[in-house]
N, C-alpha and C positions, 0 to 999 in steps of 0.2 A: 518619553515612553517609546516612540517609534524607533529611536536609536537602539534601545534595549531589545526590541523585537528583532531588528536586523542583526544585532550582535548574536542573539540566541539562535538565529537561523543558520544551521550548518550546511544547508543544501546549496549547491552551485546552480542547480536547475530550477526553472520556474515550476510552480506546483498549481494544481487546479483542484478546488473543492469538488468532490464527487460523492455519490452515495451508491457505491457498488457493493454487492455482497461478494465476499471471497471465502474460500476455504483454505486452511493451512494445516500443515503438519510440522511438528517439531522434529528436525533432523538431528540437531546437536544441541546441547549435550544429551546423550542417550539417557543419562540418569534423570534429567528433567522429565523426559517423556515417560519414563517408568514411574517416577514419583507422582506425577499428575494422573497416571493411569490413561495416558493418551494413545489408545490403539488406533482410533479413527481420526480422520480429518475433522477439524473444528470450523465452525462458521464465525465470521466476524463481519463488521461493517467498515468498509474503507471510507475514510473521511477526506483524504486528499491524495493526489497522485502526481508524480513527476517521473521523468525518465530515469531517475536515479533512486527512487524509493516511494514509500507510501506511509501514511498514518492510518491506523485502524483502531477500532474499539472491540475489545474482547473481554471475556469473563476471567481470563487467566493473566496473572502478573508474570510476564515473561522477562527474565533478567537480561540485561545487556550482554551481548555476545552470543545469545541463543541463535541458532541457524534455523530458518523456516523455509519450507517449500510451499509456495502459494500458488493458487489457481483461481482465475476469475474470468468471467466473460466481459471483455472490454466492448462497451457499446458506444459507438460514435454517431450521434444522430445527424451530424453534418454530412455523412455519407449516405449512400443508398445501396439497396440490393444486398448481396452477400458481403460486401465490403463493410457494411454497418456494424456487424458483430464479429468479434475475433476472440478465440480462446487463448489466454496468456497463462504461461507457467514460468515462474521465476523463483530464484533462490535468493534469500536476503538475510541480513543479520540485524538483530534488535540492537538499536543504538540509543533508544530512550524509552522510558516507561513511566507513567504517572497514574496514580489512583484517581478516578473520577467520582468515586462514591457509588453506592448501590451495587457494589461488587463488580463494577466496570473498570477497565484500565485502557488508557490510550497508549498505544505502542507505536513507536517510530522505527521504521525498517529501511535500511539502505540496501539496495539491490547489489548482489555480487554476480549473479548469473542471469542475464536477460539478453534475448536475441537483439541484434541490430534492427531487425524488422519491427519488433515490439517497441523498441526505443523510439524509432522514427514515427510509428503510429501515435505514440503518446505525445511526442513533440508537436506533430501536426494538429492533434486534437487541442492542445493548449494554445497553440498559435491561432487556430481558427476561433476558439473561444474568445480570445482577446480581440480579434478583429470584429466579431459580431457583437461583443459586449454582453452576450447572454449566457445563461447557464442552461445547458441542455440535458443535464442529468438530474 
């Protein structure tokens, strides 16, 4: 079973389970945005995070290839002061989607546009989480 999970994991980067709220807007295809009536950003729950993408739960079944503009407050409790919280904005593409039931969907997103500073912050957060062995979110 473990081999099957490894085989299905398309990410090259380590991921960390989190529980961050994020907002997103559908950038492309425009027809999806219009068909769903999405004029405002939508809220979702981020389930895991890596420097290459996220998984989230949303009420919308977003097809693979959809381009999303996501915003979230990245909170790293391993840091202090103003360094603890950082606003991130990234562009990503939907690479997987699965119905969870109750009208919820798990959406996998690969980042296409993320700053090097944000990538480094995420990598350091994941590395620090492994060293301490705890979950801080």
